[in-house]
Each structure stands twice: as structure tokens, then as C-alpha cells.
N, C-alpha and C positions, 0 to 999 in steps of 0.2 A: 565481317567485311560488308561495307555498305554498297549498295547498287548505285552506280552513277547514271545520271541522265545525260543525254547528248549535250545539253547546255553546260553541264559541269565538266565535261571532258577537257576543254582548254585549260581550265584552272588546275585540274588534276595532273595533266601532263606537265604544266609549268612547275608544280610542286615536285613532281618526280625528277625533273631535270635539275632542280635545285639540290635535291637530296643526293643525286648521283654526283653532282659537282662537288658537294661537300665530302662525299666518300672518296672521290679521286684526290682531293686536297689532303685528306687525312693519310691516305695510302702513300702519296708522293712525299709527304712530310716524314712519315715513318721510314721510308727508304733512304731519304737524304741523311738521316742521322747515322745510319750504318753502325748500330751498336756492335755488330760482329766484324767490324773492319779489321780487328787484330786477330781474327780467328785463324785456326790452323786447318789446312786441307790435307786429306789423304791424297795419295797419288791419283785415285779415281776422280776425286773432287777437283784436283788441280788440272787434270786432263780436261774435264768439262769446262772449267773456268777459262783455261787458256785455249780451248778448242784445238788441242793437240792430242795425238794418240799416246797411250800409255808407254809404248815402246820408244816413241820420240822423246818423251820426258825422261825415261831411264837413260837414254843416250846422252841427253844434255846433263843429267846428273853425273854420269860417268866422266864426261869431259869437263865437269865443273863449270858449266855455262849458265846454270840456273841456281838461284839461292835455295838451299834445302837444309833441313835439320834431320839428323838420323838418330834414332833412339832404338838400340837393338837392331832388329832387321826392318823396322818401320821407317818410312820416309814421311816427313811432315813439311808442308809448304805454308809459309806465312802469307796471308793475303796482301798485306801492305808491301812486303818484300817482292812479291810477284808483280804487283802494280808498278813498283819502282823499276824492276827489271825490264818490264815492257816499255816504260817511258824512256829508259836509258838507250833503247835501240832506235829512238826517233831520228829520222833523217831530216836535215835542214832543207828548207825550201830554197829555191834559186834566189829569191829576194833576200833571205837571211844570209846566204853565202855572199851575195853581192855587197850587202851591208857590212859584213865582216871584212871583206877585201878592201872596201873603201875606207873603213876605220883604220886598218893596218897600213894602207897606203898613205893616209893622212898623218900617221904617227912617224913614219920614216922621214918625212921632210923636215 
């Protein structure tokens, strides 16, 4: 490791910032590919992913409210199915409801 002089510090800091930026780009690119998008979760992993308690998830499984696969006594949750399940609970905004009403009102005439 070389010793930097005070005059070399601005250039060294600039190089460090460039390298950090490249590392961030690499990391964000790797996360966006999501090779494990179709991965299976245990109930503990699903609990962490959904930010719900394990007992809440068991209740939802019992009431068939959440997508789950069962093999023997083990429960497995597909990440994509969980994301779809979350998205299916999306509530429409007031603007979306108003737009739907205006479209329906226009079709009746």
C-alpha cells in the first residue's frame, strides 16, 4: 500500500468514489435479475418475507387465504405466488375508481 501525499488525496478520493459507484451498479444489477425469483420459502422464511408472524401465516393457510404447497408435514411458499397474492390485495385509488365509474357511465348511454 502506497502512502499518499496531501496533494494526491483528491484524486484518490475520486477514484474511490468511482469504484464504489461501480460496486453499487454491480450489486443492483445482480439483485434485479433475481435468479431465485421462483424459490421456495419455509414458513419461517415466508414469515420474514411477508413481515407476518408464523401463527398468522398458519391461520391464513388454515383458512386457505394464502397460496401454499404442502409436502408431508412441511409447508412451502413460492416467492412469485406470494408476490402475486400481495398484489391481488391492492386497493384502487379514488382516481381509479372515478375513472371506472365514468367509463361505466359512458357505456350505459
